[in-house]
C-alpha positions as CSV (number, residue, x, y, z in Angstrom):
1,M,0.2,0.2,-0.1
2,L,2.8,2.2,0.9
3,D,4.5,1.3,-2.3
4,K,1.7,2.0,-4.1
5,L,1.2,5.5,-2.7
6,L,4.7,6.6,-2.7
7,G,4.7,5.6,-6.6
8,R,7.2,2.8,-6.0
9,A,4.9,-0.3,-7.3
10,E,4.9,1.6,-10.6
11,L,8.9,1.9,-10.7
12,K,9.5,-1.7,-9.7
13,A,7.2,-2.7,-12.4
14,R,8.9,-0.5,-14.8
15,I,12.3,-2.1,-13.5
16,E,11.0,-5.6,-13.8
17,E,10.3,-4.7,-17.5
18,L,13.6,-3.5,-18.0
19,E,15.1,-6.4,-16.2
20,D,13.3,-8.6,-18.7
21,E,14.5,-6.6,-21.6
22,K,17.8,-6.5,-20.6
23,H,17.9,-10.2,-20.1
24,H,16.5,-10.7,-23.6
25,L,19.1,-8.4,-24.5
26,E,21.7,-10.6,-23.3
27,R,20.4,-13.6,-24.7
28,Q,20.2,-11.9,-28.2
29,L,24.0,-10.6,-27.6
30,E,25.2,-14.3,-26.5
31,A,23.6,-15.9,-29.6
32,E,24.9,-12.9,-31.8
33,S,28.4,-13.6,-30.2
34,D,27.9,-17.3,-31.0
35,R,27.4,-16.8,-34.5
36,R,30.2,-14.3,-34.8
37,A,32.5,-16.8,-33.3
38,D,31.1,-19.8,-35.7
39,A,31.7,-17.1,-38.5
40,V,35.3,-16.7,-37.5
41,S,35.8,-20.1,-36.8
42,D,34.5,-20.6,-40.7
43,K,36.5,-17.9,-41.7
44,Q,40.0,-19.4,-40.0
45,A,39.0,-22.7,-41.4
46,A,38.5,-21.1,-44.9
47,E,42.1,-19.4,-44.5
48,E,43.7,-22.8,-43.5
49,R,42.2,-24.5,-46.3
50,I,43.2,-21.5,-48.7
51,N,46.9,-21.8,-47.4
52,R,46.8,-25.5,-47.8
53,L,45.7,-25.3,-51.2
54,E,47.9,-22.4,-52.2
55,D,50.6,-24.6,-50.6
56,R,49.8,-27.7,-52.9
57,I,49.5,-25.6,-56.0
58,A,52.9,-24.2,-55.4
59,E,54.3,-27.9,-54.8
60,L,52.5,-28.7,-58.1
61,E,53.7,-25.7,-60.0
62,D,57.2,-26.6,-59.2
63,R,57.1,-29.7,-60.1
64,V,55.6,-29.1,-63.5
65,E,58.5,-26.4,-63.7
66,R,61.0,-29.2,-63.2
67,S,59.1,-31.8,-65.3
68,Q,59.3,-29.0,-68.2
69,Q,63.1,-28.2,-67.5
70,R,63.7,-32.0,-67.6
71,G,61.5,-32.2,-70.9
72,E,63.0,-29.5,-72.5
73,R,66.3,-31.2,-72.0
74,D,65.0,-34.6,-73.4
75,R,63.6,-32.7,-76.3
76,E,67.0,-31.1,-77.4
77,P,67.9,-32.0,-80.7
78,R,70.6,-34.6,-81.4
79,R,72.7,-32.2,-83.6
80,T,71.8,-29.3,-86.0
81,E,73.7,-28.4,-89.3
82,S,73.2,-25.7,-92.1
83,L,73.3,-27.4,-95.1
84,R,74.4,-26.0,-98.6
85,G,76.2,-27.1,-101.8
86,D,78.0,-30.3,-101.9
87,R,77.1,-31.0,-98.4
88,L,73.2,-30.7,-99.0
89,D,73.7,-32.8,-102.1
90,S,75.0,-35.5,-100.2
91,V,72.5,-35.5,-97.2
92,L,69.7,-35.3,-99.9
93,G,71.3,-38.6,-101.8
94,R,71.5,-40.6,-98.6
95,L,67.7,-39.8,-97.9
96,E,66.6,-40.9,-101.7
97,S,68.7,-43.8,-101.3
98,V,66.8,-45.3,-98.1
99,E,64.1,-48.1,-99.3
100,T,61.9,-49.4,-96.9
101,G,59.1,-52.0,-96.9
102,R,55.4,-50.9,-98.5
103,E,54.6,-47.8,-96.3
104,G,57.7,-48.1,-94.3
105,A,58.8,-44.3,-94.9
106,L,56.9,-41.4,-93.5
107,S,57.1,-37.9,-95.1
108,A,55.6,-35.0,-93.7
109,A,55.5,-31.1,-94.3
110,I,54.7,-29.3,-91.3
111,A,54.2,-25.6,-91.4
112,D,52.6,-25.1,-87.8
113,D,54.8,-25.4,-84.6
114,N,51.6,-26.0,-82.4
115,T,49.6,-28.7,-84.3
116,L,51.4,-31.7,-85.6
117,P,49.8,-34.0,-87.8
118,D,48.2,-37.3,-86.3
119,T,50.5,-39.2,-88.3
120,V,53.1,-37.7,-87.0
121,T,52.6,-37.6,-83.4
122,T,51.5,-41.4,-83.8
123,A,54.7,-42.3,-85.0
124,V,57.0,-40.7,-82.5
125,D,57.2,-40.3,-78.8
126,D,56.7,-37.1,-76.9
127,D,60.2,-36.1,-76.6
128,C,60.3,-36.3,-80.4
129,A,57.3,-34.3,-81.1
130,G,58.8,-31.5,-78.9
131,V,62.0,-31.4,-81.3
132,I,59.9,-31.6,-84.5
133,R,57.7,-28.6,-83.1
134,G,60.8,-26.6,-82.4
135,A,61.9,-27.3,-85.9
136,A,58.6,-26.1,-87.8
137,P,58.0,-25.1,-90.5
138,T,59.8,-28.1,-91.4
139,L,60.1,-31.3,-93.6
140,Y,60.1,-34.4,-91.4
141,Y,61.4,-37.8,-92.3
142,T,61.3,-41.2,-90.1
143,D,61.3,-45.0,-90.8
144,D,58.9,-47.4,-89.5
145,A,61.9,-49.3,-87.6
146,G,62.8,-45.9,-86.0
147,L,66.3,-46.2,-87.3
148,L,66.1,-42.4,-89.2
149,S,64.4,-39.2,-87.9
150,V,65.4,-35.9,-89.0
151,A,63.9,-32.6,-90.0
152,L,64.9,-30.2,-92.6
153,R,63.8,-26.8,-93.4
154,P,64.4,-26.0,-96.8
155,P,64.5,-23.0,-98.6
156,I,61.0,-23.5,-100.5
157,M,58.5,-25.0,-98.0
158,P,55.9,-27.2,-100.0
159,D,52.1,-27.3,-98.7
160,G,51.6,-29.3,-95.7
161,F,51.1,-33.2,-96.5
162,T,51.8,-36.5,-94.8
163,A,52.7,-39.9,-96.7
164,W,53.9,-43.3,-95.7
165,D,55.4,-44.9,-99.0
166,D,58.6,-47.2,-99.5
167,R,60.6,-43.9,-99.9
168,F,60.9,-40.4,-98.9
169,D,59.4,-38.0,-100.6
170,I,61.9,-35.5,-101.7
171,D,61.6,-32.8,-104.4
172,R,65.2,-31.3,-105.2
173,E,63.1,-28.0,-106.2
174,W,62.4,-27.5,-102.3
175,F,66.0,-27.6,-101.5
176,Q,68.2,-26.5,-104.6
177,P,68.4,-24.0,-107.6
178,V,67.3,-26.5,-110.3
179,D,66.5,-25.5,-113.7
180,R,66.4,-22.2,-115.1
181,L,65.9,-19.5,-112.4
182,V,66.3,-16.1,-112.0
183,F,67.4,-14.7,-108.4
184,A,67.2,-11.4,-107.5
185,V,68.4,-9.1,-104.4
186,V,67.1,-5.6,-104.1
187,R,67.8,-2.9,-101.3
188,A,67.0,0.7,-101.1
189,D,70.0,1.3,-103.1
190,V,71.1,-1.6,-105.0
191,C,69.9,-4.4,-107.3
192,A,71.4,-7.5,-108.7
193,V,70.0,-10.0,-110.8
194,G,71.0,-13.3,-111.9
195,V,69.9,-16.1,-114.1
196,Y,71.0,-19.6,-113.1
197,E,71.2,-23.0,-114.8
198,D,71.1,-25.9,-112.1
199,G,72.8,-23.6,-109.6
200,E,75.1,-21.8,-112.0
201,R,75.2,-18.2,-112.8
202,V,74.7,-17.7,-116.7
203,D,73.7,-13.9,-116.6
204,F,74.1,-11.1,-114.3
205,E,72.8,-7.4,-114.1
206,G,73.1,-4.9,-111.3
207,F,73.5,-1.4,-110.6
208,E,73.5,1.1,-107.6
209,S,71.3,4.1,-107.1
210,S,72.1,7.5,-105.6
211,V,70.2,7.5,-102.3
212,K,70.2,9.6,-99.8
213,S,71.1,7.9,-96.3
214,E,71.1,10.5,-93.6
215,H,70.3,14.6,-93.2
216,S,72.9,16.6,-92.8
217,K,72.8,19.8,-90.6
218,G,71.6,22.9,-92.4
219,G,70.3,23.3,-95.8
220,F,66.4,21.7,-96.6
221,S,64.2,20.8,-93.8
222,Q,63.9,17.1,-92.5
223,S,60.4,16.6,-94.2
224,R,61.6,17.7,-97.6
225,F,64.9,15.3,-96.8
226,E,62.6,12.3,-96.7
227,R,60.2,13.0,-99.5
228,I,63.2,13.3,-101.9
229,R,64.8,10.1,-100.1
230,D,61.3,8.7,-100.7
231,E,61.3,9.6,-104.4
232,Q,64.7,8.5,-105.0
233,I,63.9,5.0,-103.3
234,D,60.5,4.8,-105.7
235,E,62.8,5.5,-108.7
236,H,65.2,3.0,-107.6
237,L,62.4,0.5,-107.2
238,D,61.0,1.2,-110.8
239,D,64.5,0.6,-112.4
240,S,64.9,-2.5,-110.2
241,A,61.5,-3.8,-111.3
242,D,62.2,-3.0,-115.0
243,L,65.4,-5.0,-114.8
244,I,63.8,-7.8,-113.0
245,E,61.1,-8.3,-115.9
246,T,63.7,-7.8,-118.5
247,L,65.5,-11.0,-117.6
248,I,62.5,-12.8,-116.9
249,E,61.2,-12.0,-120.4
250,D,64.4,-12.9,-121.7
251,S,65.1,-16.1,-120.2
252,D,61.6,-17.6,-119.5
253,P,62.6,-19.0,-116.3
254,D,60.9,-22.0,-114.4
255,R,60.9,-19.7,-111.0
256,V,61.7,-16.4,-109.7
257,V,63.3,-15.5,-106.3
258,L,63.3,-12.5,-105.0
259,T,65.6,-11.5,-101.8
260,G,66.2,-8.2,-100.0
261,E,65.1,-5.9,-97.3
262,E,61.8,-6.8,-96.0
263,V,59.7,-3.6,-97.1
264,I,61.4,-3.5,-100.5
265,V,60.8,-6.9,-100.9
266,G,57.0,-6.3,-100.4
267,E,57.0,-3.8,-102.8
268,L,58.2,-6.1,-105.7
269,A,56.6,-9.0,-104.2
270,E,54.4,-9.8,-107.2
271,L,57.1,-10.4,-109.6
272,A,58.5,-13.5,-107.8
273,D,57.3,-17.0,-107.1
274,H,59.4,-16.8,-103.8
275,T,60.4,-14.2,-101.6
276,A,62.8,-14.0,-98.5
277,S,64.3,-11.3,-96.6
278,T,68.1,-10.9,-96.6
279,D,70.7,-8.9,-94.9
280,A,73.2,-9.2,-97.9
281,G,75.0,-5.9,-98.4
282,G,78.1,-4.6,-100.4
283,K,78.1,-4.1,-104.3
284,P,75.8,-5.6,-106.5
285,A,77.9,-8.6,-107.2
286,D,78.9,-9.5,-103.6
287,A,74.9,-8.9,-102.6
288,I,73.8,-11.5,-104.9
289,E,76.5,-14.1,-103.9
290,H,75.8,-13.5,-100.4
291,A,71.9,-13.6,-101.0
292,F,72.0,-16.9,-103.2
293,A,73.9,-18.6,-100.6
294,D,71.5,-17.8,-97.7
295,F,68.7,-18.4,-99.6
296,W,69.8,-21.6,-100.7
297,T,70.4,-23.2,-97.3
298,T,68.5,-26.0,-95.5
299,R,68.5,-26.5,-91.5
300,L,68.8,-30.0,-90.4
301,V,67.6,-31.1,-87.1
302,A,68.6,-34.5,-86.0
303,V,65.3,-35.5,-83.9
């Protein structure tokens, strides 16, 4: 009665309500703490698993790297050699002399270093396949007994093919300047053109043009210098094209090969059956000898 009169009953009721609310909040807080603890535990467990996975990945990557290093060593060719002249002729003769049983000799022209023909991958093991890929574009020769395995990169690559036969498929035109040939080397200031019969030069013409090589201090502007130089080069290319066309008309060759600076060759490419870049320098006679030897070189890779 006294509590009621003094208003304490109402306060006590309010305190009880607050106590209940506090207890409820404490339970919520405890539950939240448990959830947070579980979340922390889950996070820690996940981090530990990530760490284990990262360690495993690092271990596997290390194994892959070691395997690749071993593989690279295993895939090294037995030997390599640049072939030309008599040495090339001798090697080709040996390959041509090989005779096997029916479908015992595999010949393959491989242009793509990423994808080997199924016929080749079936015939060789992984180590040999790696060497062949490294040699591409190439011609590959092997026999069904595994006695011979060699890749040759000729000056003129044929279209891709694979063939099992009793002999290797070798066309001398891929490797050597057989029959009648017009061979030219053109630089921005030099043109040299030769006519060849089975590799022997029977005619030759060449010339040098005056082309400005650098801009001296003073005088006309850089832009005018470049314009004059471009005009000189264009005139030189016109004269070179005229000379090449003249010798083609006069000699009626079986093939025309054009070599020289890559940009220059691109401008005259329509005149030739085959083109290649070369760093052959010097006077016209020296340039054509250098370029001719460079072009007719075959790279041998013993697999």
